[in-house]
Steps between C-alpha positions, in 0.01 A plus 500: 500500500593185680389147380411304810429131572392368844527116510419257772526121492125474405471761231600835351320756722580804295654584163491859363639842510572720804668835582645372832540184711556494882594168632586359856868395447659296781644811661236761441283649221641539157370750242547451127442763226571505129866496431593308822841328489499116443470309825368200678397491871346251739139584615367501854142510618268793442301686235613525140362820330485529123384849402395673184430340164173310544446630848632422837559136601590366847613157597597346835809305431744277704848412379637470145697735287480816290697556183532825301652497147427764223186645667357150553415398851448140579371403853507123574363435834445193704155619625277780369135616539340802345377771742 
């Protein structure tokens, strides 16, 4: 199980468990599952999907970065709204 945080300048939009995350990286979509290698990437504009755990969550995001370390996914975005 992944531990996921979605953070915007205004507030923490989501904090919880997920089975997968699909994010709009600057050069295309990026999928993350349990056991993913550590990484950090810049985000583009699009829909962030957090699936499993407490249900499916979707956010429209623009810019920021995504970090994966030890099954923890942190999305820090410049702009985000829940869909």
